[in-house]
C-alpha positions in Angstrom: -8.8 -15.2 -35.6 -7.3 -18.6 -36.6 -8.3 -21.5 -34.5 -5.5 -23.5 -32.8 -5.3 -27.2 -33.4 -7.6 -28.7 -30.8 -8.9 -31.9 -29.3 -11.7 -30.1 -27.4 -15.2 -31.3 -28.1 -17.3 -28.6 -29.7 -20.4 -30.6 -30.3 -23.3 -28.2 -30.2 -21.1 -25.1 -29.8 -21.9 -22.2 -32.0 -19.2 -21.0 -34.4 -20.3 -17.4 -33.8 -17.7 -15.4 -31.8 -19.2 -12.8 -29.5 -17.5 -9.4 -29.3 -17.6 -9.5 -25.5 -15.3 -12.6 -25.7 -12.5 -11.0 -27.6 -11.0 -9.0 -24.6 -10.4 -12.0 -22.3 -9.2 -14.2 -25.2 -6.8 -11.6 -26.6 -5.6 -10.6 -23.2 -4.6 -14.2 -22.4 -3.1 -14.8 -25.8 -1.0 -11.6 -25.6 0.1 -12.4 -22.1 -1.4 -9.2 -20.5 -4.3 -10.9 -18.6 -8.0 -10.4 -18.8 -9.2 -6.8 -18.3 -10.8 -6.4 -14.9 -14.1 -5.1 -16.4 -14.5 -7.9 -18.9 -17.6 -10.0 -18.7 -16.6 -12.3 -21.6 -15.3 -15.8 -21.7 -12.2 -17.2 -23.5 -12.9 -18.5 -26.9 -12.0 -22.3 -26.7 -11.1 -22.7 -30.4 -8.3 -20.1 -30.3 -6.7 -21.2 -26.9 -4.2 -24.0 -27.4 -5.1 -27.2 -25.6 -2.2 -27.1 -23.2 -3.3 -23.7 -22.0 -7.1 -24.2 -22.0 -7.6 -25.3 -18.4 -5.4 -22.5 -17.1 -7.3 -20.0 -19.3 -10.6 -21.2 -17.9 -9.4 -21.0 -14.4 -8.1 -17.4 -14.9 -11.4 -16.5 -16.7 -13.6 -17.9 -14.0 -11.7 -16.2 -11.2 -11.7 -12.9 -13.0 -15.5 -13.2 -13.6 -16.0 -14.0 -9.9 -14.1 -10.8 -8.9 -16.0 -8.8 -11.6 -19.4 -9.9 -10.2 -18.3 -9.6 -6.5 -17.4 -6.0 -7.0 -21.0 -5.4 -8.3 -22.7 -7.4 -5.6 -24.0 -9.9 -8.1 -24.4 -13.4 -6.7 -24.0 -16.6 -8.8 -26.2 -19.5 -7.7 -23.2 -21.9 -7.5 -20.0 -20.9 -5.8 -16.7 -21.5 -7.7 -14.8 -24.3 -6.0 -11.2 -23.7 -4.9 -10.0 -26.5 -7.2 -12.3 -27.1 -10.1 -12.5 -29.3 -13.2 -12.7 -27.8 -16.7 -16.4 -28.7 -16.7 -16.9 -26.9 -13.4 -15.1 -23.8 -14.6 -17.2 -23.8 -17.8 -20.4 -24.2 -15.8 -19.5 -21.4 -13.4 -18.8 -19.0 -16.3 -22.2 -19.9 -17.9 -23.9 -19.2 -14.6 -21.9 -16.0 -14.0 -22.9 -14.7 -17.4 -26.6 -15.5 -16.8 -26.5 -13.8 -13.4 -24.9 -10.7 -15.0 -27.6 -10.7 -17.7 -30.4 -11.0 -15.1 -28.8 -8.2 -13.1 -28.7 -5.9 -16.1 -32.3 -6.8 -17.0 -33.6 -5.9 -13.5 -31.7 -2.6 -13.3 
């Protein structure tokens, strides 16, 4: 995947792309949405800046539905209207909650 020109700050962000993150990223880029069973996050470097906040919002809401269907609780609820940082934080917490759920089952 070729990275889109970006002004996003990637200080401390790994350049490794996780396989789990391909489905939500490609779904949004192709205009078909994020698969309902996807637990990945959009890859910031391939999402154009002007679409990044919408991509995060869609990703966070989809992740919330994914966890809700499985009865997995995230320690912080996703606000109705969130900032980019709040969406990113929620996705981090959601992925940690999912990992803990998998580890305990």
